[in-house]
N, CA, C and O of each residue as an XYZ file, in Angstrom:
628
protein
N       0.870     -1.283      0.031
C       0.015      0.084      0.119
C       0.948      1.299      0.002
O       2.007      1.364      0.627
N       0.543      2.180     -0.759
C       1.291      3.364     -0.784
C       0.896      4.277      0.240
O      -0.249      4.260      0.692
N       1.929      5.215      0.705
C       2.013      6.300      1.580
C       0.675      6.831      1.487
O      -0.189      6.713      2.356
N       0.541      7.491      0.253
C      -0.484      8.124     -0.101
C      -1.996      7.528      0.621
O      -2.874      8.093      1.273
N      -1.849      6.433      0.259
C      -3.272      5.536      0.475
C      -3.354      5.242      1.919
O      -4.456      5.394      2.446
N      -2.352      4.843      2.646
C      -2.261      4.940      4.031
C      -2.513      6.127      5.042
O      -2.898      6.026      6.207
N      -2.229      7.197      4.383
C      -2.857      8.478      4.961
C      -4.325      8.788      4.774
O      -5.024      9.518      5.477
N      -4.715      7.999      3.541
C      -6.196      8.770      3.229
C      -6.970      7.688      4.285
O      -7.983      8.065      4.874
N      -6.436      6.332      4.487
C      -6.960      5.108      5.320
C      -7.068      5.657      6.874
O      -7.967      5.411      7.677
N      -5.805      6.533      7.081
C      -5.713      6.969      8.551
C      -6.872      8.179      8.594
O      -7.442      8.425      9.657
N      -7.132      8.801      7.562
C      -8.034     10.074      7.742
C      -7.074     11.134      8.039
O      -7.498     12.088      8.691
N      -5.793     11.130      7.653
C      -4.946     12.080      7.809
C      -4.731     13.145      6.499
O      -4.885     12.728      5.351
N      -4.431     14.295      6.723
C      -4.213     15.108      5.632
C      -2.870     15.929      5.710
O      -2.508     16.415      6.782
N      -2.257     16.051      4.738
C      -0.949     16.838      4.903
C      -1.349     18.307      4.541
O      -2.095     18.639      3.621
N      -0.710     19.130      5.441
C      -0.789     20.756      5.301
C       0.048     21.148      4.226
O       0.751     20.268      3.730
N       0.105     22.235      3.796
C       1.162     22.900      2.942
C       2.305     22.777      3.470
O       2.285     22.581      4.685
N       3.592     22.838      2.829
C       4.839     23.083      3.645
C       4.845     24.402      4.235
O       4.187     25.293      3.699
N       5.507     24.621      5.264
C       6.045     26.045      5.980
C       6.344     26.766      4.924
O       7.029     26.271      4.029
N       5.897     28.004      4.854
C       6.597     29.066      3.887
C       7.647     29.844      4.724
O       7.451     30.536      5.723
N       8.966     29.527      3.991
C      10.043     30.137      4.722
C      10.727     30.789      3.761
O      11.941     30.588      3.735
N      10.204     31.601      2.873
C      10.512     32.479      1.774
C      11.475     33.535      2.485
O      12.455     33.991      1.896
N      11.150     33.877      3.728
C      11.867     34.901      4.507
C      13.055     34.374      5.660
O      13.778     34.955      6.470
N      12.882     33.274      5.350
C      14.260     32.470      6.323
C      15.256     32.259      5.769
O      15.117     31.673      4.695
N      16.784     32.631      6.221
C      17.746     32.369      5.956
C      18.224     30.913      5.678
O      19.408     30.603      5.809
N      17.561     30.304      5.410
C      17.798     28.473      5.639
C      16.892     27.749      4.769
O      15.882     28.273      4.300
N      17.239     26.552      4.547
C      15.975     25.613      3.858
C      15.463     24.921      4.683
O      16.053     24.602      5.715
N      14.201     24.530      4.381
C      13.423     23.547      5.433
C      14.246     21.901      5.386
O      14.293     21.129      6.344
N      14.865     21.645      3.958
C      15.351     20.589      3.789
C      16.624     20.607      3.312
O      16.845     21.589      2.604
N      17.542     19.856      3.456
C      19.086     20.045      3.070
C      19.200     18.625      2.607
O      18.861     17.759      3.413
N      19.590     18.295      1.535
C      19.866     16.939      1.008
C      21.488     16.763      0.864
O      22.269     17.603      0.418
N      21.791     15.470      1.352
C      23.215     15.325      1.013
C      23.317     13.675      0.617
O      23.225     12.770      1.446
N      23.506     13.516     -0.686
C      23.151     12.287     -1.158
C      21.792     11.741     -0.907
O      20.760     12.345     -1.200
N      21.848     10.410     -0.275
C      20.355      9.926      0.142
C      19.804     10.346      0.989
O      18.621     10.005      1.007
N      20.256     11.265      2.126
C      19.627     11.678      3.260
C      19.192     13.054      3.021
O      19.695     13.955      2.350
N      18.031     12.990      3.804
C      17.615     14.514      4.175
C      17.336     14.849      5.370
O      16.706     14.176      6.186
N      17.913     16.169      5.548
C      17.985     16.797      7.072
C      16.992     17.750      6.969
O      16.983     18.701      6.187
N      15.861     17.355      8.079
C      14.861     18.340      7.907
C      14.852     19.211      9.135
O      14.666     18.797     10.280
N      15.105     20.639      8.730
C      14.790     21.845      9.867
C      13.992     21.558     10.794
O      13.174     20.666     10.569
N      13.996     22.186     12.024
C      13.005     22.288     12.973
C      11.342     22.874     12.317
O      10.987     23.958     11.854
N      10.633     21.598     12.551
C       9.202     22.432     11.924
C       8.406     22.455     13.492
O       8.533     21.751     14.494
N       7.557     23.599     13.161
C       6.642     24.314     14.504
C       5.025     23.901     13.933
O       4.806     23.560     12.771
N       4.249     23.982     14.720
C       2.797     23.361     14.428
C       2.159     24.448     13.299
O       2.186     25.659     13.519
N       1.630     23.921     12.165
C       0.890     24.773     11.309
C      -0.417     24.264     10.739
O      -0.619     23.079     10.472
N      -1.277     25.228     10.574
C      -2.476     24.833      9.765
C      -2.413     24.462      8.642
O      -1.253     24.378      8.239
N      -3.451     24.095      7.674
C      -3.318     23.308      6.664
C      -2.689     24.185      5.786
O      -2.045     23.604      4.912
N      -2.673     25.320      5.744
C      -2.072     26.358      4.843
C      -0.587     26.584      5.009
O       0.067     27.274      4.227
N      -0.165     26.066      5.901
C       1.361     26.098      5.976
C       1.623     27.125      7.095
O       2.681     26.982      7.708
N       0.881     28.056      7.420
C       0.933     29.030      8.444
C       1.022     28.448     10.122
O       0.365     27.507     10.568
N       1.970     29.247     10.846
C       2.100     28.538     12.111
C       0.986     29.007     12.646
O       0.525     30.136     12.480
N       0.399     27.850     13.508
C      -0.720     27.867     14.358
C      -1.050     27.973     15.729
O      -0.065     27.696     16.414
N      -1.789     28.190     16.226
C      -2.135     28.261     17.731
C      -2.170     26.486     18.148
O      -1.956     25.529     17.403
N      -2.513     26.504     19.569
C      -2.109     27.218     20.600
C      -0.933     27.647     20.684
O      -0.218     27.119     19.832
N      -0.183     28.674     21.601
C       0.831     28.979     21.601
C       1.135     29.119     23.262
O       0.156     29.289     23.989
N       2.525     29.047     23.887
C       2.928     28.647     25.323
C       3.691     27.594     25.510
O       4.452     27.010     24.738
N       3.331     27.348     26.944
C       4.369     26.233     27.610
C       3.464     25.090     28.048
O       2.475     25.335     28.739
N       3.738     23.964     27.706
C       3.179     22.752     27.848
C       3.722     22.270     29.242
O       4.881     21.994     29.550
N       2.317     22.236     30.177
C       2.240     22.005     31.524
C       1.795     23.457     32.156
O       1.904     23.730     33.351
N       1.398     24.132     31.386
C       1.210     25.670     31.840
C      -0.319     25.879     30.818
O      -1.485     25.599     31.097
N       0.231     26.428     29.678
C      -0.762     26.891     28.825
C      -1.377     25.834     27.874
O      -2.490     25.942     27.361
N      -0.504     24.779     27.696
C      -1.052     23.456     26.835
C      -0.837     22.461     27.769
O       0.124     22.448     28.538
N      -1.767     21.574     27.718
C      -2.073     20.504     28.178
C      -1.098     19.475     27.580
O      -0.544     19.701     26.504
N      -0.914     18.489     28.187
C       0.177     17.337     27.894
C      -0.640     16.594     26.520
O      -0.030     16.269     25.501
N      -2.044     16.410     26.702
C      -2.801     15.801     25.623
C      -2.545     16.534     24.298
O      -2.187     16.063     23.219
N      -2.883     18.108     24.729
C      -3.017     18.899     23.380
C      -1.714     18.844     22.665
O      -1.676     18.764     21.437
N      -0.356     18.897     23.604
C       0.961     18.935     23.092
C       1.309     17.702     22.334
O       2.133     17.871     21.435
N       0.789     16.328     22.534
C       0.559     14.958     22.049
C       0.176     15.331     20.474
O       0.782     14.947     19.474
N      -0.783     16.029     20.520
C      -1.650     16.306     19.164
C      -0.906     16.856     18.337
O      -0.683     16.477     17.187
N      -0.326     18.124     19.084
C       0.316     19.203     17.909
C       1.681     18.321     17.664
O       2.270     18.836     16.714
N       2.293     17.361     18.087
C       3.577     16.927     17.657
C       3.080     15.868     16.667
O       3.780     15.612     15.688
N       1.859     15.208     16.871
C       1.374     14.335     15.662
C       1.168     15.211     14.224
O       1.417     14.776     13.100
N       0.597     16.691     14.587
C       0.411     17.459     13.504
C       1.887     17.973     12.642
O       1.924     18.321     11.462
N       3.029     17.907     13.581
C       4.299     18.283     13.161
C       4.682     17.086     12.374
O       5.317     17.264     11.334
N       4.321     15.700     12.809
C       4.796     14.645     11.883
C       4.394     15.088     10.445
O       5.160     15.110      9.481
N       2.835     15.504     10.445
C       2.774     15.631      9.023
C       3.255     16.698      8.310
O       3.635     16.584      7.145
N       3.266     17.645      8.875
C       4.301     18.913      8.545
C       5.668     18.590      8.143
O       6.259     19.345      7.371
N       6.203     17.566      8.585
C       7.447     16.924      8.236
C       7.293     16.090      6.908
O       8.147     16.119      6.022
N       6.217     15.397      6.845
C       5.944     14.761      5.640
C       5.611     15.516      4.509
O       5.856     15.163      3.355
N       5.017     16.623      4.857
C       4.690     17.628      3.638
C       5.915     18.080      3.212
O       6.003     18.003      1.986
N       6.811     18.486      3.702
C       8.156     19.009      3.659
C       8.944     17.996      2.627
O       9.358     18.331      1.517
N       9.041     16.953      3.097
C       9.361     15.936      2.497
C       8.879     15.563      0.941
O       9.672     15.397      0.014
N       7.853     15.494      0.865
C       6.666     15.170     -0.523
C       7.187     16.534     -1.272
O       7.652     16.261     -2.378
N       7.225     17.837     -0.975
C       7.188     18.935     -1.790
C       8.871     18.880     -2.245
O       9.283     19.599     -3.156
N       9.776     17.935     -1.491
C      11.348     18.131     -2.023
C      11.309     16.905     -2.747
O      11.853     17.105     -3.832
N      10.801     15.386     -2.618
C      11.281     14.549     -3.517
C      10.119     14.290     -4.091
O      10.306     13.449     -4.970
N       8.840     14.651     -4.009
C       7.572     14.352     -4.958
C       7.068     13.312     -4.605
O       6.021     13.207     -5.244
N       7.225     12.281     -3.812
C       6.899     10.933     -3.760
C       7.310     10.182     -2.043
O       8.415      9.786     -1.673
N       6.201     10.181     -1.374
C       6.587      9.860      0.058
C       7.291      8.219     -0.153
O       8.404      7.923      0.281
N       6.527      7.414     -0.788
C       7.064      6.080     -1.062
C       8.489      5.929     -1.303
O       8.961      4.793     -1.322
N       9.442      7.239     -1.541
C      10.908      7.130     -1.886
C      11.331      6.977     -0.456
O      12.291      6.213     -0.366
N      10.895      7.489      0.755
C      11.339      7.356      1.948
C      11.672      6.034      2.336
O      10.707      5.274      2.412
N      12.944      5.492      2.639
C      13.626      4.161      2.861
C      13.304      4.147      4.152
O      12.283      3.545      4.484
N      13.991      4.709      4.989
C      13.840      4.799      6.588
C      13.806      6.140      7.209
O      14.340      7.066      6.598
N      13.264      6.345      8.307
C      13.109      7.448      9.210
C      14.727      7.198     10.098
O      14.924      6.128     10.674
N      15.429      7.935     10.103
C      16.479      7.877     11.175
C      16.547      8.247     12.571
O      17.051      7.580     13.475
N      15.865      9.630     12.674
C      16.183     10.306     13.694
C      15.190     11.461     13.660
O      15.062     12.190     12.676
N      14.304     11.623     15.094
C      13.591     12.560     15.385
C      14.067     13.182     16.482
O      14.369     12.577     17.510
N      14.179     14.693     16.292
C      14.530     15.341     17.544
C      13.480     16.169     18.076
O      13.111     17.010     17.256
N      12.896     16.207     19.145
C      11.914     16.895     19.471
C      11.955     17.616     20.936
O      12.159     17.104     22.037
N      11.711     18.880     20.608
C      11.788     19.787     21.636
C      10.456     20.529     21.997
O       9.613     20.694     21.115
N      10.217     21.042     23.446
C       9.347     20.924     24.009
C       9.658     22.097     24.927
O      10.573     22.145     25.750
N       8.492     23.304     24.580
C       8.515     24.490     25.634
C       7.922     24.232     26.733
O       6.729     24.449     26.945
N       8.824     23.680     27.621
C       8.159     23.010     28.877
C       8.064     24.260     30.218
O       8.896     25.138     30.451
N       7.098     24.052     30.771
C       6.929     25.026     31.942
C       7.543     24.454     33.002
O       7.622     23.226     32.989
N       8.072     25.149     34.069
C       8.978     24.998     34.947
C       8.263     23.303     35.785
O       7.047     23.186     35.935
N       8.959     22.501     36.098
C       8.456     21.078     36.506
C       7.632     20.370     35.764
O       7.014     19.473     36.338
N       7.417     20.581     34.352
C       6.846     19.693     33.471
C       8.099     18.916     32.810
O       9.162     19.388     32.406
N       7.658     17.620     32.824
C       9.001     16.484     32.980
C       8.564     15.230     31.948
O       9.373     14.362     31.622
N       7.228     15.255     31.499
C       6.586     14.274     30.529
C       6.945     14.546     29.318
O       5.964     14.507     28.577
N       7.998     14.829     28.726
C       8.352     15.512     27.667
C       8.368     14.404     26.601
O       7.907     14.638     25.484
N       8.874     13.229     26.908
C       8.929     11.804     25.960
C       7.317     11.621     25.526
O       6.988     11.284     24.389
N       6.456     11.867     26.501
C       4.785     11.654     26.174
C       4.494     12.408     25.112
O       3.711     12.045     24.234
N       5.130     13.554     25.119
C       4.259     14.635     24.094
C       5.160     14.237     22.722
O       4.549     14.168     21.655
N       6.454     14.002     22.746
C       6.984     13.583     21.289
C       6.639     12.164     20.912
O       7.061     11.632     19.885
N       5.866     11.589     21.775
C       5.526     10.270     21.164
C       4.402     10.760     20.225
O       4.165      9.907     19.370
N       3.681     11.796     20.120
C       2.804     12.319     19.121
C       3.319     12.107     17.705
O       2.691     11.577     16.788
N       4.579     12.608     17.659
C       5.200     12.692     16.460
C       5.616     11.215     15.759
O       5.415     10.918     14.582
N       6.291     10.306     16.857
C       6.811      9.141     16.708
C       5.600      8.177     16.387
O       5.730      7.335     15.498
N       4.335      8.300     17.156
C       3.098      7.529     16.757
C       2.840      7.839     15.294
O       2.822      6.863     14.543
N       2.663      8.875     14.840
C       2.391      9.132     13.705
C       3.338      8.817     12.856
O       2.986      7.931     12.077
N       4.580      9.268     12.686
C       5.393      8.404     11.794
C       5.349      6.692     11.514
O       5.377      6.150     10.409
N       5.278      6.082     12.733
C       5.133      4.522     12.701
C       3.669      4.176     12.241
O       3.665      3.151     11.559
N       2.478      4.711     12.410
C       1.256      4.531     11.906
C       1.293      4.754     10.197
O       0.644      3.926      9.559
N       1.863      5.599      9.581
C       1.662      6.096      8.471
C       2.941      5.285      7.524
O       2.672      4.891      6.390
N       4.150      5.116      8.036
C       4.878      4.230      7.136
C       5.273      2.968      7.746
O       6.075      2.316      7.077
N       4.873      2.431      8.938
C       4.879      1.145      9.381
C       6.359      1.070      9.938
O       7.305      1.836      9.754
N       6.264     -0.067     10.661
C       7.999     -0.101     11.796
C       8.837     -0.214     10.819
O       9.796      0.512     11.081
N       9.023     -0.890      9.548
C      10.164     -1.079      8.750
C      10.753      0.076      8.369
O      11.979      0.183      8.318
N       9.914      1.064      8.061
C      10.476      2.486      7.218
C      10.633      3.214      8.827
O      11.642      3.647      9.383
N       9.543      3.164      9.189
C       9.246      4.300     10.321
C       9.834      4.385     11.754
O       9.818      5.337     12.535
N      10.375      3.098     11.901
C      11.036      3.129     13.239
C      12.426      4.164     12.908
O      12.926      4.396     11.807
N      12.884      4.729     14.382
C      13.722      5.787     14.486
C      14.517      5.985     15.785
O      14.087      5.761     16.917
N      15.642      6.403     15.485
C      16.402      6.971     16.980
C      15.670      8.289     17.196
O      15.277      8.951     16.235
N      15.470      8.705     18.575
C      14.913      9.795     18.692
C      15.476     10.487     20.121
O      16.071      9.777     20.932
N      15.257     11.871     20.368
C      15.691     12.678     21.598
C      14.612     13.501     21.733
O      14.062     13.999     20.751
N      14.173     13.736     23.113
C      12.968     14.559     23.370
C      13.647     15.547     24.693
O      14.013     15.174     25.808
N      13.649     16.369     24.332
C      14.079     17.433     25.626
C      13.200     18.726     25.661
O      12.593     19.193     24.697
N      13.237     19.271     27.047
C      12.462     20.328     27.470
C      13.510     21.708     27.182
O      14.724     21.802     27.360
N      12.754     22.477     26.790
C      13.423     23.855     26.291
C      12.760     25.189     27.266
O      11.648     25.124     27.789
N      13.663     26.355     27.379
C      12.885     27.484     28.356
C      12.008     28.200     27.467
O      11.098     28.916     27.884
N      12.267     28.019     26.248
C      11.755     28.703     25.189
C      11.889     28.420     23.624
O      12.981     28.034     23.207
N      10.645     28.624     22.594
C      10.654     28.027     21.605
C      10.620     29.260     20.670
O      10.394     30.356     21.183
N      10.824     29.166     19.366
C      10.449     30.280     18.642
C       9.212     30.471     18.616
O       8.499     29.503     18.882
N       8.604     31.721     18.302
C       7.485     32.339     18.370
C       6.581     31.799     19.417
O       5.366     31.898     19.245
N       7.074     31.219     20.521
C       6.250     30.773     21.652
C       5.640     29.562     21.246
O       4.583     29.353     21.842
N       5.963     28.701     20.427
C       5.482     27.683     20.109
C       5.381     26.319     20.848
O       6.536     25.897     20.782
N       4.695     25.463     21.467
C       4.928     24.585     22.314
C       5.649     23.168     22.118
O       5.904     22.297     22.950
N       5.902     23.229     20.681
C       6.625     22.003     20.331
C       7.523     22.323     18.897
O       7.060     22.905     17.916
N       8.846     21.824     19.020
C       9.390     21.989     17.667
C      10.159     20.924     17.244
O      11.086     20.634     18.001
N       9.996     20.082     15.972
C      10.644     18.873     15.765
C      11.454     18.971     14.382
O      11.082     19.515     13.343
N      12.676     18.292     14.646
C      13.680     18.127     13.139
C      13.682     16.569     13.258
O      13.441     15.820     14.205
N      14.075     16.327     11.833
C      14.306     14.981     11.642
C      15.448     14.645     10.800
O      16.128     15.565     10.346
N      15.785     13.216     10.495
C      16.638     12.935      9.164
C      16.099     11.836      8.726
O      15.645     11.061      9.568
N      16.019     11.505      7.349
C      15.443     10.458      6.902
C      16.252     10.131      5.757
O      16.781     11.068      5.159
N      16.458      8.800      5.303
C      17.099      8.209      4.179
C      16.149      7.970      3.072
O      15.132      7.345      3.375
N      16.292      8.356      1.834
C      15.507      7.931      0.705
C      16.083      7.241     -0.353
O      17.299      7.112     -0.497
N      15.250      6.803     -1.081
C      15.655      5.846     -2.211
C      15.917      6.729     -3.724
O      15.309      7.758     -4.018
N      16.654      6.257     -4.326
C      16.711      7.071     -5.635
C      15.791      7.068     -6.467
O      15.887      7.737     -7.496
């Protein structure tokens, strides 16, 4: 089954990739068959940075942050698709690095980033979607977003 069909079966829709026209870096940098994905933040379906904003554990609940991390996984997929044209070319998810804008005392950071990991595994399956991962708490994140995630994938030619 194609990744596009799996997305449909799961009832998931990819957003437009984030608009980075004014940023001094690329969302994806390719080196051979590896794609390095810059930090992605929560967006709506048009690719614009979306609410809620604030710290997880104060302004944003853990469950809400989990769902935000899942949405970011779809944003990562949208960027990959825009760069290579076909998500079926993803050979392996290698690494996910999740950052949580954590309120003082909020320590359940891995549970938040599970939203991204669970979505990648649901869409790509264990053989392709399994990945190494880090999940860290931050004092602040850009635009006061609750979660930011970067990744690395290997693609087929």
